[in-house]
Steps between C-alpha positions, in 0.01 A plus 500: 500500500636838403422721803568808295200413266268335749171657615456477876126523455456173310861373445468506119764658283471861404722800398704653778352803664164460304153430612427125468287423183364194677386640840564879487741500803813726511779462746508875533168485686548570868484194724331498841708604803714228652473282191813307376665647181371348178709202389611396855589129509397313810630166626713488172189407305210743512499831310280770643271714276225747561319524828165319500373612843616659827357422840571583865728196524640443165560580132410259216695517179459346155803268472668278251643154581821491306524130543151404390461799275159591625331805663447461878370725771756592779382607843744697723462539885518880539304618809475885417474594878825348602721464205643704215751428211867538574711739296611227275133484391480122559535401858244579773583717799285544809360842579478419875639253745214261482706229345313234692176609347652519159643145524177364637308663213757354252431152634120550467565630141680173421220307668276613205756353265511173687120480511486558125760238447280243686216601271712471187268256316172650625295639199399865509773598745803682378810281533839593657809387324780618728575697809822635642675777712710763340575874551412474870147407402304215358350416166266238351432424136159421370347410171411810307129528420426758234163670550338713771360466849130425540467842660643661176277268282181610702605870441538428130148347491327786683562355857275206472462174293235234464458210755603253229827683419572532873446131539737422211774705663448394864395141482864378412630709785260349738602150388867593564409632846365159585848358441658789701264436795576128479867598574380671816568842346288805453540785257340775719527774231264395221372799301484633135843642561657166547321309221664540165333450161754391247486597130367147432208564736627281774479604857780466756520566865795714611660637808529250777677749717226482759465122484544325825446150648126455575515522879268292713679511834409846611840657417500855373560585149599831336225748419509528126178607334345690212178684578198379318662160438611393857250335741474605866742235624785659311467815703633331802839322551310226698213471243405143410619497141457195275378418143180694579716801506608465133132410429386851616774663286407303196127574549586873544694486178209339322274778638738781380525339155128481433373809679782739450470584874733420789340320791474713824757427763431161658537633865235766425282238334518289816317776691276629220515319168420741226621284214256483221437177298669506161166493314397823681810661341411387152698171482336229292536153654275215631363512855698196585836658380409823694426298814832329475692821468314664795560195714876517415515857620301455824657719764509213755727214416250250632247610237747456208605195296758310709731445201543588137369169377154576654495851331597339161230237534233779575615703199525195259147404605380853420708638211297583206563590133523857410176488309216314661277251324191700555610816327486570138394156390536472127272250333407426135121540503247453232131580554578622846564154658658250283877474525666468155862377485708666227701258292878523534677666203703245297734568213287495189624517134321556175623250258609659169683326224816607333700641794761226577700702755196624700348158494825353637504758773137412581598139543826571665576328830698816586167682535322261712764285674852649492383772736497233779819549707641235744159390605129565418289703747279230671276766659345219706372327181588158634534569867341805663134505384450131438621429861295789642187411303526142624429605855152382589505201263492147632754372265874533567684801367709435192817702576637433160217669327453544131447768246728682268766766538456868420749592235667803667834642560573453866723345757321241711527121527566235245251425227386184673264544796691512819416249768400621848711350771538542877810704602647604828448877498832693526527802734144462639412809699176555680313258275650655184777379273710712265523315172767570256372522148826406341533635141235758576753666724237564759353352813150458641366430854267198510334334796702193608206266452499540123659238287739620220534363151826339394573799279460737801238737334172355614377480859179317615297462812277220395281463803379860475514525121764770477761516236772747369703516182797726433646599153676782321344601165574737213259364239174345601329236296731586200285801434531756781834671572534578867765768531359591848198470714339789300462243219335262737246768569460561128450140408325381825182380336697305227737362755203366717318373197814320368576367846140364544508324157817307587321346800269312265207421717391853610129576413472853653737779628491855575755772607412621855747774544842637375722781589851639556711374790849520639717198599838536657530860373422392141194594301247212475158430366242253637202335338240304692262270318290189574446189295270215496563162352265249334446327834371821651813552722570866541842665565638847536837591362746776537752597227754731654759642244802675641766701312845344517824666475548410130439748220201289401278226646333452844450248761170316451347344803171312525312390804191278512258438794142384541231765423397725787786369723604835646782342698628348172491843340689648784760233516559471126534874453746517786709218345493660155589845624792363709699463170841675511714535200873455547616640170449449130370179353681323215279533195731285288566649159209738507589870504309828474585773250363847594529786256425855603545594135230257393280541797474118505637203682500127417653178620727290288686172525872564520562143367336585178644852463855399450625819350461855613200731577541832340287815566529766230305756299446426127500842329256615240273204477193629304604852600549421873766380729393165648643367830552119483643215697688229295529152643729245332413134554810377304830638611690634209200491263392862435234399254299319770345727751188603683398868512282673740393844380358815664243581243387830658706684230277379220180347645233568759311175451580139424334533171721795397801310619401190290437727188839664546677166525319366194591804290859503624564137395309523175717800406805288592381238245373236756222266433234522766337183634142463642400702802401287797388579853656337789439503873843471660503538879206728568562731198337487160762522224463548122766298345656508145772293347718644228769388266765709315762328275608191686425644845187463701341707772187590686349777712248511770290808586293552809356777722593443858364736769395745231831518320594318177807288494681307219715196547676385178747226414707385207681176425692336226435127511307234699760484778492885556119494476479255781743715715281800436181304598667381823599850586184683383236315682588621854538865374154488351353364814656742748539835320353773711520881536732615777 
């Protein structure tokens, strides 16, 4: 690492003395008083950068581990009331003679590091990597979590968030605290200040500086508290503190998140409780959830939940989706009463003779099947709904199931139906198990009495008829590109119709509700619908789509439970919304090309685009400059390419664009083939094949979201025509405006 060119705000390379183009930091900016100089090396390994925070007892720096080559957070013991920096700018000097108090405080500071070291493998708690003494003080090194505190997040959201979003953030922390309490430890300082929301939407509990052994022997403990979050027992050194102490603080944090209001002081509440219920302050949540929160913040310890597990159970039995079933029901009605089910849209083509290339494209496996990645999206076709619908039958459940696969681009299980098998739940906590979703690069919390399929993506509670399926999708049913959950909202009726058709024996269904959501800090969209099979068994299903960290695609989660089972609705939504992405998902060879110049984006298969992608402006085409993107399926073969055009320069409608292309090629001496109409994806295309000399070509014209677009291709022989077909199909399916 070249220290003359490093940015101490992000540890990326930049020009000396300049503002960093990556993060905007400049070393000329004034650092807080008593902070170490930028670029200080500690313990021969850790490089200090900008100050992340300053408190009464310490300074936290952004750091860089020179050995592991990763960013870290470095916390330095620096009690401002009794210490200052020596003239050498590095070592610490005392401002008074209270060396005994200083050394005692240093040991308590290192206690925090030791506690965090014990919690190294506890999810949702920041991990410590190292601790040491140097410069007459102490340091410990933690993982660096990029993001913001929950307090700052609340400020950015107008000081309050929905109950569902609060639950998404706080439930993982609550599960972590059950493990903390199992080690006979308390946190004692839970608040939005000490909960961090990472850029991935994951929540982490920070600052165990107030943590102490959970005393049950009457010994005194230090009085450390935060008004509004500390229960009455924390106001006394002899207060009876235990897990119920952290329960109060967590309940108060819930209260602050959903109301935007800080609870009155707990001692004051013990004499005259003026705290209003969240619903009276405008919060939207079920009565059961509200009762659970108010019980958690009861002024007297004897009236609270005795432990975090009980609080979790109360919330998990009360949590509800963001949009209730009773509101905004959308049904397909004919004659005021009869439910009419729309038929799912399927790719249709109008057969027209004479167009060999277009006919080959229409038949091409590339259009219908090469879009499938490492596995097909099962979406419960063979597992979830058949098992759930079997509840109430007298005959045994067939776990193997039947039915076909939905042709889609996704990551899920193998093409064969996965078998359900009993497994020993790993890391079971308070009745919940964190399940790693493997190639989805995410995890989900599932009750520990659910069985899991061999592929690890399907979870079933057969006795109650509950089932969950997890996938990551970027093209649904070979027809609907899902760049984000916005597209799930756009295609929701088609998605449900297509999903229902794959189940085979469904005789009636209706969408009950749908709406925007947020899961793990990521935008999400949920769809509730009910379905009835030919045996009269009715189920309700939740589709919860969640944006991932990729440029395109989203997590696609499905839950099924018996109709009118409110406990099932609550439990399944809580499971689905516990999804946490750990990073990007490998989409194989699929990539997205986004062009500001064209105002378009589309997906392509990098394995079929072996050459370059070139964005350029073709000058004076029909009197206009036309922006184009050229894609070359055969490396080194300039005569074989696909061209995506911005036709705004010469056409306002698809008809005008088609007329322009026809005249352009006729003037060039091309022979025009018959015009056909093709439904590719969910777009209607007019397609024409052409020939000029020994070369062949075609162009497709459509109007997508009110704007015309042209996709053209040329080739020289049968081999190059097949290469174009393979590359062209996914572009035609997925092209959209930005």
